[in-house]
C-alpha positions as CSV (number, residue, x, y, z in Angstrom):
1,M,123.9,153.7,98.8
2,G,124.2,150.7,101.1
3,I,122.2,149.5,104.1
4,Q,122.8,151.6,107.1
5,F,121.8,150.8,110.7
6,G,118.7,152.6,111.7
7,S,118.2,154.2,108.3
8,F,115.8,153.5,105.4
9,N,117.3,155.8,103.0
10,G,119.3,153.3,101.0
11,I,116.8,150.6,101.4
12,C,113.8,152.5,100.2
13,Q,115.8,154.0,97.2
14,T,116.2,150.4,96.1
15,A,113.1,148.6,97.1
16,A,109.6,149.8,97.2
17,L,108.6,148.8,100.6
18,V,105.1,149.4,102.1
19,I,106.5,151.8,104.7
20,C,108.8,153.8,102.3
21,P,106.2,156.6,101.3
22,L,105.8,157.4,105.3
23,I,109.4,157.7,106.2
24,G,112.4,159.9,105.7
25,S,110.4,163.2,105.2
26,D,106.9,164.1,104.8
27,Q,107.0,163.0,101.1
28,G,108.5,159.7,101.9
29,I,111.3,158.1,100.0
30,E,110.7,157.0,96.3
31,P,112.7,154.1,94.8
32,S,115.1,154.8,92.0
33,C,113.2,152.1,90.1
34,Y,110.0,150.3,90.3
35,S,107.6,148.2,88.3
36,R,105.3,149.6,85.8
37,N,101.7,150.5,86.6
38,V,98.6,149.3,84.7
39,D,95.2,150.9,84.4
40,I,92.3,148.6,85.0
41,A,88.7,150.2,84.9
42,G,90.3,153.8,85.6
43,T,92.2,152.7,88.5
44,L,96.1,152.5,88.4
45,I,97.2,149.3,89.7
46,F,101.0,149.3,91.1
47,Q,103.1,146.4,91.1
48,P,100.6,144.0,89.0
49,S,103.2,141.1,88.8
50,T,103.7,141.3,92.5
51,C,100.0,141.3,93.2
52,F,99.7,138.3,91.2
53,V,102.2,136.5,93.4
54,H,100.2,137.8,96.4
55,I,97.0,136.1,95.1
56,V,98.9,132.8,94.5
57,A,100.4,132.9,98.0
58,I,96.9,133.4,99.5
59,L,95.7,130.4,97.6
60,M,98.7,128.1,98.4
61,T,98.4,129.2,102.1
62,G,94.7,128.1,102.1
63,I,95.8,124.5,100.7
64,M,98.5,124.3,103.3
65,I,96.1,125.5,106.1
66,Y,93.6,122.6,105.1
67,H,96.3,119.9,105.0
68,I,97.5,121.0,108.6
69,R,94.0,120.9,110.0
70,S,93.4,117.5,108.4
71,K,96.3,116.2,110.5
72,Y,94.1,115.8,113.8
73,T,97.0,114.3,115.9
74,A,100.1,115.8,114.7
75,V,102.3,117.6,117.0
76,G,102.1,121.5,117.1
77,R,99.2,121.4,114.7
78,K,97.3,124.2,116.3
79,E,100.5,126.3,117.0
80,I,101.9,126.0,113.4
81,V,98.6,126.8,111.8
82,M,98.5,130.3,113.5
83,F,101.6,131.2,111.5
84,F,100.0,130.4,108.3
85,Y,96.9,132.4,109.2
86,L,99.0,135.4,110.0
87,Y,100.9,134.9,106.7
88,A,97.7,134.8,104.7
89,I,96.4,138.1,106.4
90,I,99.9,139.7,105.5
91,E,99.6,138.7,101.9
92,L,96.0,140.0,101.7
93,L,97.1,143.3,103.2
94,A,100.1,143.5,101.1
95,F,98.0,143.1,97.9
96,F,96.0,146.3,98.9
97,L,99.0,148.3,99.9
98,D,101.1,147.4,97.0
99,S,98.6,147.8,94.4
100,N,97.6,151.3,95.3
101,I,94.0,150.1,95.8
102,I,94.6,151.9,99.2
103,P,96.4,155.0,98.1
104,T,99.4,156.4,99.7
105,A,97.7,159.8,99.9
106,N,94.8,158.5,101.7
107,A,94.4,159.2,105.4
108,S,94.0,155.4,106.3
109,Y,97.3,154.4,104.6
110,P,99.6,155.0,107.5
111,W,97.1,152.9,109.8
112,F,97.1,150.0,107.4
113,A,100.9,150.2,106.9
114,A,101.1,150.2,110.7
115,S,98.8,147.1,110.8
116,Y,101.1,145.5,108.1
117,T,104.1,146.0,110.3
118,G,102.5,144.7,113.4
119,L,101.4,141.6,111.7
120,V,104.8,140.9,110.3
121,A,106.4,141.2,113.7
122,A,103.7,139.0,114.9
123,A,104.1,136.4,112.4
124,Y,107.9,136.3,113.0
125,C,107.1,135.9,116.7
126,C,104.9,133.0,116.0
127,L,107.4,131.2,113.9
128,L,110.2,131.8,116.7
129,I,107.9,130.2,119.3
130,N,106.8,127.4,116.9
131,G,110.6,126.5,116.9
132,F,110.5,125.5,120.4
133,V,107.2,123.6,120.4
134,G,109.1,120.4,119.4
135,F,111.1,120.6,122.5
136,Q,107.9,120.2,124.6
137,F,108.6,122.8,127.2
138,A,104.9,123.0,127.3
139,E,102.8,120.1,125.7
140,D,101.6,121.3,122.5
141,G,97.8,121.8,122.0
142,T,97.2,122.6,125.6
143,P,95.8,125.9,126.7
144,L,99.1,126.8,128.4
145,S,101.0,126.5,124.9
146,L,98.2,128.1,122.9
147,W,97.6,131.2,125.0
148,L,101.6,131.7,125.5
149,L,101.7,131.7,121.7
150,R,98.6,134.0,121.3
151,I,99.9,136.5,124.1
152,S,103.3,136.5,122.6
153,C,102.0,137.3,119.1
154,L,99.7,140.1,120.4
155,A,102.4,141.6,122.1
156,A,104.5,141.7,119.2
157,F,101.7,143.0,117.2
158,G,101.0,145.8,119.6
159,A,104.5,146.9,120.1
160,A,105.3,147.1,116.4
161,F,101.9,148.8,115.7
162,F,102.6,151.4,118.0
163,I,106.1,152.0,116.9
164,A,105.1,152.1,113.3
165,I,102.2,154.5,113.8
166,A,104.2,156.7,116.2
167,T,106.9,157.0,113.7
168,F,104.5,157.9,110.9
169,K,102.6,160.4,112.8
170,G,105.3,161.8,114.9
171,Y,103.9,160.9,118.3
172,V,105.6,160.7,121.7
173,G,109.0,161.6,120.5
174,F,109.2,159.5,117.4
175,T,110.0,161.1,114.0
176,N,109.9,159.6,110.4
177,S,113.5,161.2,109.8
178,K,115.0,159.1,112.4
179,P,113.1,155.8,112.4
180,L,115.6,153.7,114.4
181,A,112.8,151.8,116.4
182,L,110.9,151.0,113.3
183,W,114.2,149.9,111.6
184,I,114.8,147.3,114.5
185,V,111.3,146.1,114.2
186,Y,111.0,145.9,110.6
187,I,114.5,144.6,109.5
188,L,116.4,143.3,112.6
189,W,113.4,141.5,114.3
190,P,112.6,139.2,111.4
191,L,116.1,138.3,110.9
192,A,116.9,137.5,114.4
193,C,113.5,135.3,114.7
194,T,114.6,133.4,111.6
195,V,118.0,132.8,112.6
196,I,116.8,131.3,116.1
197,Y,114.1,129.3,114.4
198,I,116.8,127.7,112.0
199,V,119.1,126.9,114.7
200,S,116.5,125.4,117.0
201,Q,115.2,123.1,114.2
202,L,118.8,121.9,113.4
203,V,119.2,121.0,117.1
204,L,115.8,119.3,117.1
205,V,116.6,117.1,114.1
206,F,120.2,116.2,115.3
207,R,119.2,115.5,118.9
208,T,115.7,114.2,118.6
209,L,115.0,112.8,115.2
210,E,116.5,109.6,113.6
211,D,115.7,110.9,109.9
212,R,118.0,113.5,108.6
213,W,115.9,114.2,105.4
214,P,114.0,117.2,107.1
215,I,117.7,119.0,107.0
216,G,117.0,119.4,103.4
217,D,113.7,121.3,103.9
218,I,115.7,123.7,106.3
219,I,118.3,124.2,103.9
220,F,116.0,125.2,101.0
221,G,113.8,127.3,103.1
222,T,116.8,129.3,104.3
223,A,118.2,129.6,100.8
224,F,114.9,131.0,99.5
225,F,114.7,133.4,102.4
226,T,118.3,134.5,101.8
227,I,117.8,134.9,98.2
228,A,114.7,136.9,98.9
229,Q,116.5,139.5,101.1
230,V,119.4,139.8,98.6
231,L,117.2,140.3,95.6
232,L,115.1,143.0,97.5
233,F,117.7,145.0,99.4
234,A,120.8,144.7,96.8
235,F,119.4,143.9,93.4
236,S,116.0,145.4,93.2
237,A,116.9,148.5,91.1
238,T,119.3,146.4,88.8
239,I,116.7,144.0,88.0
240,C,114.2,146.8,87.4
241,D,116.4,148.5,85.0
242,A,117.4,145.2,83.3
243,I,113.8,144.1,82.4
244,K,112.7,147.5,81.5
245,H,110.4,148.3,84.5
246,Y,108.3,145.3,83.9
247,I,109.1,143.7,87.3
248,D,111.5,144.6,90.2
249,G,113.1,143.0,93.2
250,L,109.8,143.1,95.1
251,F,108.3,140.5,92.7
252,F,111.2,138.2,93.4
253,F,111.2,138.9,97.1
254,T,107.4,138.1,97.5
255,L,107.8,134.7,95.4
256,C,110.8,133.7,97.3
257,M,109.2,134.3,100.5
258,L,106.3,132.2,99.5
259,L,108.7,129.5,98.6
260,S,110.4,129.7,102.1
261,V,107.0,129.6,103.9
262,M,106.1,126.5,101.9
263,M,109.4,125.0,103.0
264,V,108.3,125.7,106.6
265,Y,105.2,123.7,105.9
266,K,107.1,121.0,104.2
267,Y,109.5,120.7,107.1
268,W,106.9,120.5,109.8
269,D,105.0,117.9,107.6
270,S,108.1,115.9,107.4
271,I,108.7,115.7,111.2
272,T,105.2,115.1,112.3
273,R,103.4,111.7,111.9
274,E,99.6,111.5,112.5
275,D,98.5,108.6,114.6
276,L,96.0,106.9,112.5
277,E,94.5,105.0,115.5
278,F,93.2,108.1,117.1
279,S,92.4,110.1,113.7
280,V,89.0,111.2,113.3
281,G,87.9,112.3,109.8
282,S,90.7,111.0,107.9
283,K,89.5,109.2,104.9
284,A,92.7,107.0,104.9
285,T,91.4,105.5,108.2
286,V,88.7,103.0,106.9
287,W,87.3,100.6,109.7
288,E,86.0,97.3,108.1
289,V,83.9,94.9,110.0
290,R,83.9,91.4,108.7
291,D,81.4,88.6,109.8
292,P,83.5,85.3,110.1
293,L,80.4,83.4,109.6
294,L,79.8,85.0,106.0
295,A,83.5,85.5,105.0
296,G,85.2,82.8,103.0
297,Q,88.5,83.2,105.0
298,E,89.3,84.9,108.4
299,S,92.4,85.8,109.9
300,D,93.7,84.2,113.1
301,S,95.2,86.4,116.0
302,Y,98.5,86.4,114.3
303,G,97.2,88.0,111.1
304,E,97.5,84.7,109.1
305,D,94.7,83.6,106.7
306,I,93.0,80.4,107.7
307,A,90.2,78.4,106.0
308,S,86.7,79.2,107.6
309,N,85.5,76.4,109.6
310,Y,82.1,76.8,108.3
311,H,81.1,75.0,104.9
312,G,78.1,74.0,103.2
313,A,75.0,76.2,102.8
314,P,75.9,80.0,102.8
315,G,74.6,82.2,105.7
316,S,71.5,84.3,105.5
317,L,71.4,87.9,104.5
318,V,70.8,89.2,108.1
319,G,73.9,87.5,109.5
320,G,72.4,84.2,110.6
321,I,73.6,80.7,109.6
322,S,71.7,78.0,108.1
323,G,70.6,74.7,109.9
324,Q,73.0,72.7,107.7
325,Q,75.9,74.9,109.3
326,L,74.6,74.4,112.8
327,Y,73.9,70.8,112.9
328,Q,75.3,68.8,109.9
329,Q,78.9,69.8,110.2
330,K,81.4,67.2,111.6
331,G,83.3,68.2,114.7
332,Y,80.6,70.5,116.0
333,G,79.0,70.1,119.5
334,G,75.3,69.6,120.1
335,R,74.6,73.4,120.1
336,G,76.4,74.0,116.6
337,Y,79.6,75.6,118.3
338,P,83.2,74.4,117.5
339,P,84.9,72.3,120.3
340,S,86.6,74.3,122.9
341,S,90.0,73.7,121.3
342,D,88.8,75.6,118.3
343,R,87.4,78.7,119.8
344,Y,90.8,80.4,120.8
């Protein structure tokens, strides 16, 4: 069965999504093929290979967040880092949901699944808004820009969370047998945000930047995102049968999504340059103060090395100069200073 608008039947029969045990019927929709389980200390762990990718994704996201926060003066630093925080939380929550550490039969599972759905919607909303930060509609890093981003992500989270939990529980006219609103939030909204983000970044590169190399990052990120969707929604059961249930399409989906998120970071890093003059805390910025009286050579105002005017006995350790330097060098005035023509 293929993908039908507003229906998760074909999707959940192919891919083991977080929401599949809660929709379609009271028993949910079971995939036709899924990864083998492993028994660890008496606890069945579902999707062990996918859980390993979740852990790697959290570690890699932490590294990317560290590097983003280290670029103190980069454009859009505070805005883009919020996307990676959301992605890290999503991966952490997915680890507990995919692995069955939070069992599907547990009363809390629908609430965690609804939170996961809301976070996914908020992350794509954050990515969408970050796509317009480079156009400077609102100056990046200002309260206007940050609060616009935060309120938009909070609204997306609230709307998606409400739709998800209402669909799972059958509140206010929603039903798990016809999850049209959930389908739009879970499937259509991420796709729309991604397409708008990609188009906006291509426009930004062609109209604003002189360097065309960031287009490669956009192409690779788009390719990984596309491959992830195709492997999950079209070939998950095929992969699972071919590899004897050791892994399924969810493993490759999670891995390719990690690679696409890494390309988002790579693209942002390639189009931003830190102003080292105003950078604080960067180890690459080393300020060196030299005393021309102690140095063997000094630089003139044009950056060219010239011989020092001071010869003879070396200066003292506290930065002073010896009497020979003051009074016994030719061409110095009575107080030990160079003639006025040598001072500038």
